C-alpha positions in Angstrom: -31.1 -19.2 11.1 -32.2 -18.6 7.5 -33.7 -21.0 5.1 -30.3 -22.0 3.7 -28.7 -22.3 7.0 -26.0 -19.7 6.1 -26.1 -17.8 9.3 -25.8 -21.2 11.2 -22.4 -21.7 9.8 -21.2 -18.3 10.5 -22.6 -18.3 14.0 -22.1 -22.0 14.8 -19.1 -21.5 17.0 -20.4 -18.4 18.8 -19.9 -15.1 17.0 -21.5 -13.4 20.0 -18.9 -14.9 22.4 -16.5 -12.0 22.2 -14.4 -11.3 25.2 -13.6 -15.1 25.8 -10.1 -15.8 27.0 -7.5 -17.1 24.5 -6.9 -20.8 24.7 -4.7 -23.5 22.8 -1.2 -22.5 21.7 -0.2 -20.3 24.7 -29.9 -5.6 8.2 -30.5 -5.4 4.7 -28.5 -3.8 1.8 -26.8 -0.5 2.5 -28.4 2.6 0.9 -26.3 4.8 -1.3 -24.9 7.9 0.3 -22.6 9.3 2.9 -22.6 6.7 5.8 -19.4 7.2 7.9 -18.8 8.2 11.5 -15.3 9.2 10.9 -13.1 9.4 7.7 -10.1 7.2 7.5 -6.6 8.3 6.5 -5.8 7.2 3.1 -2.8 5.3 1.8 -0.1 6.7 4.1 -1.4 10.3 3.9 -1.7 10.6 7.6 1.0 11.1 10.3 1.5 9.3 13.5 2.8 10.5 16.8 6.5 10.3 15.8 9.2 7.7 15.9 10.7 8.6 19.3 13.2 11.0 17.7 11.0 14.0 16.9 10.2 12.7 13.4 6.5 12.2 12.4 5.8 8.7 11.0 3.3 8.0 8.3 0.3 5.7 8.9 -1.5 3.3 6.6 -5.2 2.6 6.6 -6.8 -0.7 7.8 -10.4 -1.9 7.4 -12.1 -4.4 9.6 -15.0 -6.7 8.7 -17.5 -7.7 11.4 -21.1 -8.7 12.1 -23.9 -6.1 12.8 -26.7 -8.7 13.5 -27.1 -11.8 15.5 -25.2 -10.4 18.5 -22.1 -9.7 16.5 -21.8 -6.3 18.1 -20.5 -4.4 15.1 -22.0 -1.2 13.6 -20.3 -1.3 10.3 -16.9 -1.5 8.8 -14.3 -0.6 11.2 -11.7 2.0 10.3 -8.3 2.2 11.6 -4.7 3.2 10.8 -1.5 1.4 11.8 2.2 2.3 12.1 4.2 0.4 9.5 7.1 0.2 11.9 5.3 -1.2 14.8 2.1 -2.5 13.5 0.2 -0.6 16.1 -3.5 0.1 15.2 -5.6 3.1 16.1 -9.2 3.4 15.6 -10.5 6.2 13.2 -14.3 5.4 13.1 -16.8 3.2 11.4 -18.4 3.2 8.0 -22.1 2.7 9.1 -25.0 1.5 7.1 -23.3 -1.6 5.8 -25.0 -4.7 7.1 -22.9 -7.7 8.2 -19.7 -6.7 6.2 -17.9 -10.0 7.1 -15.4 -9.9 4.2 -13.8 -7.0 2.4 -11.7 -6.3 -0.7 -9.8 -3.1 -1.9 -9.7 -1.8 -5.5 -8.4 1.0 -7.6 -5.2 1.6 -5.6 -7.0 1.5 -2.2 -9.6 4.1 -3.2 -12.6 1.7 -3.4 -13.8 -0.9 -0.9 -16.1 -3.8 -1.5 -18.0 -5.6 1.2 -20.2 -8.6 1.3 -23.5 -8.4 3.3 -23.6 -11.8 4.9 -27.4 -12.2 5.3 -30.0 -14.7 4.1 -30.7 -12.3 1.1 -27.1 -11.7 0.4 -25.6 -8.6 -1.3 -22.4 -6.9 -2.1 -21.7 -3.2 -1.4 -19.4 -0.7 -3.0 -17.8 2.2 -1.0 -15.8 5.1 -2.5 -13.2 5.8 0.1 -12.0 9.0 -1.4 -10.5 10.7 1.6 -12.2 14.0 1.0 -13.9 16.2 3.7 -17.2 14.2 3.4 -15.5 10.8 4.2 -16.2 7.5 2.5 -19.5 7.2 0.5 -21.6 4.1 0.1 -22.3 3.8 -3.5 -25.0 1.2 -3.2 -25.5 -2.6 -3.0 -26.6 -5.3 -5.4 -28.0 -8.7 -4.6 -25.8 -11.7 -5.0 -28.8 -13.9 -5.8 -27.9 -16.3 -2.9 -27.6 -16.6 0.8 -24.9 -15.5 3.3 -22.1 -14.4 0.9 -18.8 -14.8 2.9 -16.0 -13.9 0.4 -15.5 -11.7 -2.6 -12.6 -10.6 -4.9 -12.1 -8.3 -7.7 -11.1 -9.9 -11.1 -7.7 -8.6 -12.2 -9.1 -6.9 -15.2 -11.0 -4.6 -12.8 -14.3 -4.9 -14.5 -15.9 -7.5 -12.3 -16.6 -8.4 -8.8 -16.7 -12.1 -7.8 -18.6 -13.3 -4.6 -19.3 -16.6 -2.9 -22.6 -17.3 -1.4 -21.9 -19.7 1.5 -25.5 -20.4 2.5 -26.8 -21.4 -0.9 -23.5 -22.7 -2.4 -23.2 -20.4 -5.5 -20.9 -17.9 -7.2 -22.1 -14.4 -8.3 -20.5 -12.0 -10.9 -21.2 -8.3 -10.8 -19.9 -5.8 -13.3 -18.0 -2.8 -11.9 -18.9 0.5 -13.4 -16.6 3.4 -14.3 -17.6 5.1 -11.0 -16.7 1.9 -9.1 -20.4 1.2 -8.3 -21.9 -2.2 -9.1 -24.2 -3.2 -11.8 -26.8 -5.9 -11.7 -25.5 -9.5 -11.6 -24.4 -10.9 -14.9 -24.1 -14.5 -13.7 -24.9 -16.8 -10.8 -23.5 -20.4 -10.9 -25.1 -22.8 -8.6 -23.0 -25.7 -7.1 -24.4 -29.0 -6.2 -23.4 -31.9 -4.0 -22.8 -32.6 -0.3 -20.4 -34.3 2.1 -20.3 -36.7 5.1 -20.4 -34.1 7.8 -24.1 -33.9 9.0 -23.8 -30.4 10.4 -21.8 -28.7 7.8 -22.0 -30.6 4.6 -25.8 -31.1 3.9 -25.4 -29.1 0.7 -22.9 -26.9 -1.2 -21.2 -24.0 0.6 -19.1 -21.8 -1.5 -16.4 -20.3 0.8 -13.9 -18.4 -1.4 -13.7 -17.2 -5.0 -10.5 -15.9 -6.4 -8.6 -15.6 -9.8 -5.4 -17.5 -10.5 -2.2 -15.6 -10.9 -2.4 -15.7 -14.7 -5.8 -14.3 -14.6 -7.0 -17.2 -16.8 -9.3 -19.0 -14.4 -11.6 -18.2 -11.5 -11.4 -20.8 -8.6 -14.3 -21.4 -6.1 -13.7 -23.3 -3.0 -16.7 -25.3 -1.8 -16.7 -26.6 1.8 -20.0 -28.3 1.6 -19.3 -30.5 -1.3 -15.5 -31.0 -0.8 -14.8 -29.6 -4.3 -12.8 -26.8 -5.9 -14.3 -25.6 -9.1 -12.5 -23.8 -11.8 -14.2 -21.5 -14.4 -13.3 -19.1 -17.2 -14.7 -15.6 -17.1 -15.8 -14.1 -20.2 -14.9 -10.4 -19.7 -17.2 -9.3 -22.5 -20.4 -10.9 -21.1 -19.5 -11.4 -17.3 -20.4 -15.0 -17.5 -18.6 -17.9 -16.1 -17.9 -21.2 -18.0 -17.0 -24.4 -16.2 -13.4 -25.5 -16.9 -12.5 -28.2 -14.2 -13.4 -29.6 -10.9 -11.3 -31.1 -8.3 -12.3 -33.2 -5.2 -10.7 -33.4 -1.8 -11.2 -36.4 0.4 -14.6 -36.7 1.8 -15.3 -34.6 4.9 -12.2 -32.4 4.3 -14.3 -29.3 4.1 -12.0 -27.0 1.9 -12.2 -23.4 3.1 -9.6 -21.1 1.5 -6.6 -21.6 -0.9 -3.5 -19.5 -1.7 -1.2 -19.8 -4.7 2.6 -20.1 -4.7 4.0 -17.1 -6.6 5.1 -19.5 -9.5 1.4 -20.2 -10.1 2.2 -24.0 -10.3 1.1 -24.9 -6.8 -1.8 -24.2 -4.4 -2.0 -24.5 -0.6 -5.5 -25.6 0.4 -6.8 -25.2 4.0 -9.3 -27.9 4.9 -11.6 -26.6 7.7 -13.3 -29.7 8.7 -10.6 -32.4 8.8 -8.1 -30.0 10.2 -5.4 -30.3 7.5 -3.6 -28.4 4.8 -2.8 -29.8 1.3 -0.3 -28.9 -1.4 -2.0 -29.1 -4.8 -0.6 -29.0 -8.3 -2.1 -26.5 -10.6 -2.3 -26.3 -14.4 -2.9 -22.7 -15.5 -3.7 -23.7 -19.1 -6.7 -25.8 -18.0 -7.5 -24.6 -14.5 -7.0 -28.2 -13.2 -6.1 -28.7 -9.5 -4.5 -31.8 -8.4 -5.2 -32.3 -4.5 -2.1 -33.7 -2.7 -1.8 -35.4 0.6 -3.3 -33.7 3.7 -0.7 -32.5 6.3 -0.9 -31.5 10.0 -1.9 -28.0 11.0 0.1 -27.8 14.2 3.3 -29.2 15.8 3.1 -32.6 17.5 3.7 -31.0 20.9 0.9 -28.5 20.5 -1.7 -28.6 23.4 -4.7 -30.9 22.8 -7.9 -29.0 22.1 -11.5 -30.4 21.5 -11.4 -29.2 17.9 -9.4 -27.1 15.6 -10.5 -25.4 12.4 -7.9 -24.0 10.0 -9.0 -20.8 8.6 -6.7 -18.4 6.4 -3.7 -19.5 4.5 -1.0 -17.0 3.4 2.1 -17.3 1.3 5.0 -14.9 1.6 5.7 -12.8 -1.5 9.0 -14.7 -2.2 7.2 -18.1 -1.9 9.5 -19.3 0.9 7.0 -19.6 3.7 3.4 -20.5 4.3 1.4 -19.4 7.2 -1.9 -21.2 8.5 -4.3 -19.7 11.1 -5.9 -22.1 13.5 -9.0 -21.6 15.4 -9.1 -23.7 18.5 -5.4 -24.1 18.8 -5.4 -20.3 18.5 -2.0 -20.1 16.7 -0.3 -19.4 13.5 1.6 -22.4 12.0 4.7 -21.6 9.8 5.8 -23.9 7.0 8.9 -23.9 5.0 8.3 -24.2 1.2 10.5 -26.6 -0.7 11.0 -28.1 -4.1 9.9 -24.9 -5.9 6.6 -24.9 -4.1 5.8 -28.6 -4.2 6.4 -29.4 -0.5 5.7 -27.9 3.0 7.7 -28.6 6.1 6.1 -27.7 9.3 8.5 -25.4 11.3 6.6 -24.0 14.3 3.5 -22.2 15.6 3.2 -19.1 17.6 0.3 -18.1 19.9 -2.0 -15.6 18.2 -2.6 -13.6 21.3 -6.4 -13.9 21.0 -9.2 -16.2 20.6 -10.4 -17.8 17.3 -8.2 -16.1 14.6 -10.8 -16.1 11.8 -8.7 -14.1 9.2 -5.1 -13.0 8.8 -3.4 -10.7 6.3 0.0 -9.2 5.4 0.7 -5.5 5.2 1.5 -4.4 1.7 5.3 -4.8 2.2 4.9 -8.2 3.9 6.7 -7.0 7.1 3.7 -7.4 9.2 1.1 -10.0 9.7 -2.4 -9.1 11.2 -4.7 -11.5 12.8 -8.5 -10.9 13.4 -9.5 -12.8 16.5 -13.3 -13.2 16.4 -14.1 -14.4 19.9 -11.7 -12.2 21.8 -12.7 -9.2 20.0 -9.1 -8.2 19.1 -6.7 -7.8 16.1 -3.1 -8.8 16.9 0.0 -7.9 15.0 3.2 -9.7 14.3 6.5 -8.7 12.6 7.7 -11.1 9.9 11.4 -11.8 9.7 12.4 -11.5 6.1 15.1 -14.1 6.3 13.6 -16.8 8.5 9.9 -16.1 8.1 9.6 -16.1 11.9 6.7 -14.3 13.5 7.0 -12.0 16.6 4.2 -10.4 18.3 4.3 -6.6 18.3 2.3 -3.7 19.7 -0.8 -4.0 21.9 -3.9 -6.0 20.9 -6.5 -3.7 19.1 -10.0 -4.0 20.4 -12.9 -4.4 17.9 -16.3 -6.0 17.9 -16.1 -9.5 16.5 -13.4 -8.9 13.9 -13.7 -11.5 11.1 -11.7 -9.8 8.4 -8.7 -7.5 8.6 -7.7 -5.6 5.5 -4.5 -3.4 5.7 -4.3 -0.9 2.9 
């Protein structure tokens, strides 16, 4: 465990415990250069084995984040393709030489990939995917100025990369050069504060950093201090200016949030008190108003010792919200009402794996992928466009400690 305790949070429920049965709801920065075992297929350019009628089907790329140290078992960023019709994943190799790439983000139409290096001396790495004969190329890494970065996102303007240092509780900004590589950090904003949980909230722990739908404010979710911070990014200087701050109830441990398409409401997953909250949002000021916490699973869900909500997703039409639950090992579906202001819990489906750390929609919203950290698997669901219901499809895809799944 490092000085900031960042690795303790990421490992504290057993990153190395891959292969466990599902329960509940039934080193250092990468060097620049070519660092790939097998090149991926890019943006539907590949062909699958056919649709059963002799017609070839086009595949899409998918990228998997993992841990390469501390018993995680990964060797880099996992590469795969998936069938858009069935969601079935097929391995195509690994981008090696990227340390602890636990969270990923695509940019420039899927031609560039950014990864955190979740280590005590944190960094972010840029990879040109290209698709040429040489395969993906690691463009280099830059220090985040903090410990254990666990999330990153590209600002809508495309000129800056934002990252959240979980271990040290800070937010970093890096300029993106014309060749997609990263420049030296332009800003580092340090959070302060703590919470009542003696194991997880002794100090600030930034867990997510994203930009609101209008592109006006950058929001940073801090699990350690029970706060959501809003900033304005100066696109000329690459520096953040504080705009607003919202507090959850003590001990909530906010993890991730997702916006309703209207931009007027936010759905906030609270990891430590096992809740989700609807929040009002003012785009002009960046002010978040945290609503009443709500349950994360149906009343008849099996009892588990502890449940930790992880990723929250909103359907593109804004009619449904999905919340992944580690412990219960399921995905809860909510109906959105009153233009985004209310959530009604509908049901939960078993995730088909253990400890769903991250979930993501396919680009067309017809599939939902779940990265199950402890069972070492990625499972796939079809999404009913009318009812929002999830149905398991295909076979679980084996991967070492998958903690992020990013379909292209």
